[in-house]
C-alpha positions as CSV (number, residue, x, y, z in Angstrom):
1,M,69.4,-4.0,41.4
2,D,71.0,-4.2,44.9
3,Q,70.4,-7.5,46.6
4,N,69.5,-5.8,49.9
5,I,66.7,-4.0,48.2
6,I,65.5,-7.2,46.6
7,N,65.5,-9.0,50.0
8,H,63.8,-6.0,51.6
9,R,61.1,-6.1,49.1
10,R,60.6,-9.9,49.5
11,T,60.1,-9.3,53.2
12,F,57.0,-7.2,52.5
13,Y,55.9,-8.7,49.2
14,P,56.0,-12.5,49.3
15,F,54.8,-12.5,45.7
16,E,56.3,-11.1,42.5
17,C,55.1,-7.6,41.6
18,Q,55.9,-5.2,38.9
19,P,56.7,-1.6,40.0
20,T,55.0,1.3,38.4
21,V,57.6,3.8,39.5
22,F,61.2,3.0,38.6
23,P,64.4,4.5,40.2
24,A,65.4,7.8,38.8
25,L,68.7,7.7,36.8
26,N,71.5,9.9,38.2
27,F,69.7,10.1,41.5
28,N,71.1,12.6,44.0
29,A,69.3,12.7,47.4
30,K,71.1,16.0,48.4
31,A,70.1,17.8,45.2
32,D,66.5,16.5,45.5
33,A,66.3,17.6,49.2
34,E,67.6,21.0,48.2
35,G,65.1,21.2,45.3
36,L,62.2,20.4,47.7
37,H,63.4,22.9,50.2
38,E,63.5,25.5,47.4
39,A,60.1,24.5,46.1
40,M,58.6,25.1,49.6
41,N,60.7,28.0,50.7
42,R,58.7,30.7,49.1
43,F,55.2,31.9,49.8
44,G,53.1,28.8,49.2
45,Y,54.9,26.1,47.2
46,N,56.0,25.3,43.7
47,S,53.7,22.3,43.0
48,E,55.3,21.4,39.6
49,K,58.8,21.1,41.1
50,L,57.5,19.2,44.2
51,I,55.6,16.7,42.0
52,N,58.6,16.3,39.6
53,I,60.8,15.3,42.5
54,I,58.5,13.2,44.6
55,C,56.6,11.4,41.9
56,H,59.6,10.5,39.8
57,R,61.5,8.6,42.5
58,D,60.9,5.1,43.8
59,I,60.2,4.5,47.5
60,E,63.8,3.8,48.4
61,Q,64.9,7.1,46.8
62,R,62.1,9.0,48.4
63,L,63.2,7.7,51.8
64,K,66.8,8.7,51.2
65,I,65.5,12.2,50.3
66,V,63.6,12.3,53.6
67,K,66.8,11.4,55.5
68,E,68.9,13.9,53.6
69,Y,66.4,16.7,54.1
70,K,66.5,16.2,57.9
71,T,70.4,16.2,57.7
72,L,70.5,19.4,55.7
73,Y,67.8,21.5,57.4
74,G,67.4,20.0,60.8
75,V,63.6,19.6,60.4
76,G,61.8,16.6,58.9
77,L,60.5,16.8,55.4
78,E,57.1,15.6,56.6
79,E,56.8,18.6,58.9
80,S,57.8,21.0,56.1
81,L,55.3,19.5,53.8
82,K,52.5,19.6,56.4
83,S,53.1,23.3,56.9
84,K,52.8,24.1,53.2
85,L,50.4,21.6,51.7
86,S,46.7,20.9,52.4
87,G,43.9,18.7,51.2
88,N,44.4,15.8,48.8
89,M,47.8,17.1,47.7
90,R,49.0,16.9,51.4
91,K,47.6,13.3,51.8
92,L,49.2,12.1,48.6
93,V,52.7,13.6,49.1
94,L,52.8,12.5,52.8
95,A,51.8,9.0,51.7
96,L,54.5,8.9,49.1
97,I,57.2,9.7,51.7
98,T,56.0,7.2,54.2
99,P,57.7,3.8,54.5
100,L,55.3,1.2,53.2
101,P,54.8,-0.8,56.5
102,H,54.0,2.5,58.3
103,F,51.6,3.5,55.5
104,F,49.8,0.2,55.6
105,A,49.6,0.3,59.4
106,K,48.1,3.8,59.4
107,E,45.6,2.9,56.7
108,L,44.5,-0.1,58.7
109,H,44.3,1.9,61.9
110,D,42.2,4.6,60.2
111,A,39.9,2.0,58.7
112,M,39.2,0.4,62.1
113,Y,39.2,3.5,64.3
114,G,36.0,4.7,65.9
115,L,32.5,3.4,65.1
116,G,32.3,1.1,62.2
117,T,35.0,0.1,59.8
118,T,35.9,0.9,56.2
119,E,35.7,-2.6,54.8
120,S,37.1,-1.7,51.4
121,V,40.4,-0.8,53.0
122,L,40.5,-4.0,55.0
123,I,39.7,-6.1,52.0
124,E,42.3,-4.4,49.9
């Protein structure tokens, strides 16, 4: 594994953890970005194709896909997904393409925003 990735992970995870999603072999960010665009380019979206791409890539690969998508299509992947998805599918996929520090910050913000707090999120 690339030493930069290892150092990056240690920055956010001071303890040893075992990933549950491993990097895809023969990863190609451009091909994946094109596949996602194709999956969302029709009426509605192709959920099977979208899930196969997003859920079978680790976070570093997903972030490379996000960058490549913007390069290829001039619009962010997040915006494209927001326009096609809804409900829990939308929440899940958007969470999966969000850098971890941003995801954690949003979760904490949402847990503390408004009256009361969501203690379970703060404890986790």
